[in-house]
C-alpha positions as CSV (number, residue, x, y, z in Angstrom):
1,M,121.3,101.3,81.2
2,V,123.5,100.1,84.4
3,N,126.2,102.5,83.7
4,A,123.8,105.5,83.6
5,F,122.2,104.2,87.0
6,V,125.4,103.9,88.5
7,A,126.8,107.3,87.3
8,N,123.7,108.8,88.5
9,F,123.9,107.5,92.0
10,R,127.6,108.5,92.5
11,K,126.8,112.2,91.1
12,T,124.4,112.4,93.5
13,F,126.7,111.2,96.6
14,I,129.7,113.2,95.1
15,E,127.6,116.4,95.0
16,M,126.6,115.6,98.7
17,K,130.4,115.4,100.1
18,R,131.6,117.8,97.9
19,Y,128.9,120.7,99.3
20,F,129.0,119.1,102.9
21,F,128.5,122.0,104.8
22,D,125.1,122.5,102.8
23,T,124.1,118.9,103.2
24,V,124.7,119.2,107.0
25,S,123.0,122.5,107.5
26,S,119.6,121.2,105.6
27,F,119.7,118.5,108.3
28,I,120.0,120.9,111.1
29,I,117.4,122.9,109.5
30,L,115.0,120.1,109.3
31,F,115.4,119.3,113.2
32,I,114.9,122.8,114.2
33,I,111.6,123.0,111.8
34,F,110.7,119.4,114.0
35,Y,111.1,121.0,117.5
36,L,109.5,124.2,116.7
37,I,106.4,122.0,115.4
38,F,106.6,119.9,118.4
39,F,106.6,122.5,121.3
40,G,104.2,124.2,119.2
41,F,101.9,121.3,119.3
42,K,103.0,120.7,123.2
43,I,101.8,124.2,124.0
44,A,98.3,123.7,121.8
45,S,97.4,120.4,123.3
46,G,98.6,120.8,126.9
47,P,98.0,117.8,129.2
48,D,96.7,115.4,126.2
49,F,100.1,115.8,124.2
50,G,101.5,112.6,125.0
51,D,98.6,110.6,122.3
52,T,99.8,113.0,119.2
53,I,103.3,112.6,119.8
54,D,104.0,109.6,117.6
55,G,101.9,111.3,115.1
56,I,103.9,114.3,114.6
57,I,107.0,112.6,114.5
58,V,105.7,110.0,111.6
59,S,103.8,112.9,109.8
60,Y,106.8,115.5,109.8
61,F,109.3,112.7,108.4
62,M,106.6,111.6,106.0
63,W,106.8,115.2,104.8
64,I,110.4,115.1,104.4
65,M,110.3,112.1,102.4
66,F,107.5,113.7,100.3
67,L,109.9,117.0,100.0
68,A,112.7,114.9,98.7
69,S,110.5,112.7,96.4
70,F,108.3,115.7,94.2
71,Q,111.2,118.5,94.8
72,G,114.1,115.9,93.8
73,V,112.5,115.9,90.1
74,S,111.4,119.6,89.8
75,Y,114.9,120.9,91.3
76,W,116.8,118.6,89.2
77,I,115.6,119.6,86.0
78,I,115.7,123.3,86.9
79,Q,119.6,122.9,88.0
80,E,120.2,121.1,84.9
81,A,118.6,124.2,83.2
82,E,120.6,126.6,85.0
83,R,123.8,124.6,84.1
84,G,123.1,124.4,80.5
85,T,123.0,120.6,80.4
86,L,119.3,119.8,80.0
87,E,119.2,119.9,76.3
88,Q,122.3,117.5,76.6
89,L,120.3,114.7,78.4
90,F,117.5,115.2,75.9
91,M,120.2,114.1,73.3
92,S,121.8,111.6,75.2
93,P,121.8,107.7,73.8
94,V,119.9,106.9,77.3
95,K,116.2,108.5,76.9
96,F,115.6,111.3,79.7
97,E,113.0,109.3,81.3
98,F,115.1,106.8,82.2
99,Q,117.6,109.0,83.4
100,M,115.1,110.8,85.4
101,I,114.1,107.6,87.0
102,F,117.6,106.7,87.9
103,H,118.0,109.9,89.8
104,V,115.0,109.4,91.5
105,I,116.2,106.1,92.8
106,S,119.3,107.0,93.8
107,D,117.9,110.0,95.6
108,F,115.4,108.3,97.3
109,C,118.0,105.7,98.6
110,I,120.4,108.3,100.1
111,N,117.2,109.8,101.7
112,V,115.9,106.8,103.5
113,L,119.7,105.9,104.5
114,M,119.5,109.5,106.2
115,I,116.3,110.1,107.1
116,V,115.0,106.7,109.0
117,P,118.0,107.2,111.5
118,L,116.9,110.9,111.9
119,M,113.4,109.6,112.5
120,Y,114.6,107.5,115.3
121,L,116.8,110.1,117.0
122,A,113.7,112.4,117.0
123,A,111.7,109.9,118.5
124,F,114.7,109.0,121.1
125,T,115.1,113.1,122.2
126,T,111.3,113.4,122.9
127,G,111.1,110.5,124.8
128,R,109.1,107.9,122.4
129,T,109.6,104.5,121.3
130,L,108.5,104.1,117.6
131,N,107.1,100.3,116.7
132,F,108.7,100.2,113.1
133,D,108.8,96.7,111.4
134,L,111.4,97.4,108.4
135,V,109.4,95.7,105.7
136,T,106.2,97.8,106.4
137,L,108.1,100.8,106.3
138,L,109.9,100.3,103.1
139,Y,106.7,99.4,101.8
140,L,104.7,102.7,102.7
141,I,107.5,104.9,101.8
142,I,108.2,103.4,98.5
143,L,104.5,103.3,97.6
144,G,104.0,106.9,99.3
145,S,106.8,108.4,97.4
146,I,105.8,107.3,94.1
147,S,102.5,109.1,94.4
148,A,105.0,112.2,95.4
149,V,107.3,111.5,92.4
150,G,104.1,112.0,90.5
151,V,103.6,115.6,91.8
152,G,107.2,116.2,91.2
153,L,107.1,115.3,87.1
154,I,104.0,117.6,87.2
155,L,106.0,120.4,88.5
156,G,109.0,119.2,86.5
157,G,107.2,120.0,83.4
158,M,106.1,123.5,84.8
159,A,109.9,123.8,85.1
160,L,110.5,122.9,81.4
161,I,108.4,125.7,80.3
162,F,108.6,128.5,82.8
163,K,111.9,127.5,84.0
164,K,111.8,129.0,87.5
165,I,109.0,127.8,89.9
166,S,110.8,128.1,93.1
167,S,108.1,130.1,94.8
168,F,105.6,127.6,93.6
169,I,107.2,124.8,94.9
170,Q,107.5,126.5,98.2
171,I,103.9,126.9,98.3
172,C,103.5,123.0,97.4
173,T,105.6,122.3,100.1
174,F,104.0,124.0,103.1
175,A,100.5,123.0,101.7
176,F,101.4,119.1,101.8
177,L,102.6,119.5,105.2
178,A,99.5,121.0,106.3
179,I,97.5,117.9,104.7
180,L,99.7,115.1,106.1
181,M,99.9,116.7,109.7
182,F,95.9,115.7,109.8
183,E,93.4,112.8,109.3
184,V,90.2,113.2,107.5
185,D,87.9,110.2,107.1
186,A,86.9,111.2,103.6
187,L,88.0,108.8,100.4
188,W,89.1,112.0,98.3
189,F,91.3,112.9,101.3
190,E,93.2,109.4,101.5
191,L,93.4,109.6,97.5
192,L,95.7,112.8,98.0
193,P,99.8,112.1,97.3
194,M,101.3,110.3,100.6
195,V,98.2,110.8,103.0
196,K,97.4,107.1,103.0
197,A,100.9,105.9,103.6
198,T,101.6,108.4,106.2
199,G,97.9,107.4,108.1
200,M,99.0,103.7,108.0
201,M,102.4,104.5,109.1
202,R,100.9,106.7,112.2
203,R,99.0,103.2,113.0
204,M,102.3,101.2,112.3
205,A,104.1,103.5,114.9
206,V,101.7,103.5,117.7
207,T,100.4,100.0,117.6
208,G,103.0,97.9,115.7
209,T,100.5,96.9,112.6
210,K,102.4,94.8,110.3
211,F,101.9,95.6,106.6
212,Y,99.6,91.9,106.0
213,Q,97.7,93.3,109.0
214,F,96.2,96.1,107.4
215,P,92.7,95.8,105.8
216,I,92.7,94.9,102.4
217,Q,91.1,98.5,101.3
218,D,93.8,100.3,103.0
219,H,96.1,98.5,100.5
220,V,93.9,99.2,97.6
221,I,93.5,103.1,98.1
222,L,97.6,103.2,98.7
223,W,98.0,101.4,95.3
224,I,95.7,103.6,93.6
225,A,96.7,106.8,94.6
226,A,100.5,105.8,93.7
227,A,99.4,104.8,90.3
228,L,97.0,107.3,89.5
229,F,99.2,110.4,90.4
230,L,102.3,108.6,88.6
231,L,100.1,108.1,85.8
232,V,98.9,111.7,86.0
233,G,102.5,113.2,86.3
234,I,103.7,111.0,83.4
235,V,101.1,112.4,81.3
236,I,101.3,115.9,82.1
237,F,105.1,115.9,81.9
238,R,105.0,114.6,78.7
239,G,102.7,117.3,77.3
240,F,105.0,119.9,79.0
241,E,107.9,118.0,77.3
242,K,106.3,118.1,73.8
243,R,105.4,122.0,74.2
244,A,108.8,122.7,75.3
245,M,110.1,120.8,72.0
246,V,107.8,122.9,70.0
247,K,109.1,126.2,71.2
248,G,112.3,125.1,71.3
249,T,113.2,126.4,75.1
250,L,114.8,123.4,76.3
251,G,118.4,124.7,75.7
252,Q,117.0,127.9,77.2
253,Y,117.2,129.7,80.8
């Protein structure tokens, strides 16, 4: 198990190094999109824009973490299918679910190391100071990402059957960008993936609130959303997995 985890971590890191140009380009594109959103809001908001900058920075980079979490699972399955190694992963002595978990964890660690400095850089270049407590930051990112992984499992299951779902993934990507940019005071909205974590992170960025200073109901909603989407994601993924095995399409692309 430990060897499998280390192998997944090394593979992720090696691919980032080998495809260095693509890695750097992706970060440049993320910054370009951020500044397009930033200046768009600035033009639309006028003099009151200063009150919304922190929220935009936090929402955008939480959206990136959401992308990294749910796209990581689905694109990993699509990539393995394209390479013709997906069926081999299912036949490995290490269960496929564990390999998927190891991949998610290694991706998450690398993304946090990359995205958190980018968030501070974006704040610095826009003249803002983010009041982040590191423990609270990691707490919210981890629980928010768990719900995003649940969405990724659903999309990953779809990829086992339909093979190529890139267009649908892009639709989900920009739909969730719109969701995370706004705050709606309704329980059903707060239970959506990453929404509660993003809202709590906004408050942390603006007021410096630590995780133990949030109301208990905020923590309850955060944990319920994470557990709910992870559970739903696992159930739906296993349904698609069984369907793919019955049809014998795991090794096909």
